[in-house]
N, C-alpha and C positions, 0 to 999 in steps of 0.2 A: 907553254909558258903560263898564259892566263886563259881562263875560260870566259866566254862572253856571258853577260847577265841574261838569264832567261826569265821571262814573266810567265805566270800561269796562263793557261790557254783561255780560260773563261773565269772571271771572278765570280764568286758566290754572292748572291744578293743578301744583304743584311736584312734579317727579319725584324719584326716589331719587338721591342723590348717590353716585357711584361711590367706594367706599373710605371712605364716611362712617360715623359711629357710629350704630347703630340702637338704639332704646330697649330696655332689657333685655338687650342683647347685650354686656355688659361682658366684656372678656377680661382675665384676670389678667396682670399685668405679668410679663415674663420676668426671670429673675435672682433674686437673693436678696430676701427680704422684710426689712422694717425691723427686725423682732425679731432675725433672724439677724445682720444687719449690726451691730446694737447689741451683741449678745453677743460677736461676734468682736472688736469694738473694745475692749470691756472686757477681754477676754483679752489683747489686744495691749498695752494700757496696763499691765496687771498684769505681763506678761512684761518690758516695758521697765523697770518699777520694780524688779523682781527682779534684772535684769541690772545696773542702776545700783548697787543695794545690794551685789551681789556684787563689782563692780569696786572699790567703795570699801573693802570688807573686804580685798580683795587688795592694795590700796595700803597700807592700815594695817598689814597683816601683813608687808609687804615682798616679797610674791610678784611684784609689778610695780612699776616706777618710772616708768611712763608716765602722768604727771599729765594730759596733754592727752586721752588716751583716757578716763580716768575722768571728767573734766569734760564731755567730749562725751556720754558715757552718761547722766550726771546731768542735763544740760541737755535731752537728747532725752526722757528720762522726764518731766521737769518740764513741757515743752511739751505732750507727749501728755496729761498729767494735766490741765493747764489747759484744753485743748481739750475733754476729756471733761466737765469741770465746766461749761463754756459750753453744751455740748449738753444737759446735765442742766437747767441754768437755763432754756434755751429751751423744753424739753419741759414743765417745770413751769409756765412762763408760759402756754404754749399750753393746757395742761390747765385752768388757772384761768380763762382767757378763755372756754373752752368751757363751764365750769361757770356762768359769769355770763350766758350767752346766754339770752335770753327765747324761749320757744317759742310 
C-alpha cells in the first residue's frame, strides 16, 4: 500500500560557502555613516534656505530683476525642506515602532 518514509543514513555536513558571511565577522560598510549623511543633508537644506532668502532680498532691493531665478531658488529650498521633514517623520515613526516592540 504505502511505503514508510526513509531518512538518509548519515546527513552530509554543509561546508563553508565561499564568500558567505560568517558569524561574528561583520564588516563595517564602506562609505559614510548615517549620522554623517544626515548632518550633511541638514547643512545642504540650510544652505539652500539661505540662498533662497538672499535671492528674495536681492529681488526686493532691486539688485536683480530675474524673477525666474528667485522662484527657482525658493522652490528648490522648499522641496529640500519638505524632503527633510519626511525623513524626520519616518525616523520618528521608526523610533516609536522600536519602542513598542516586545522583548
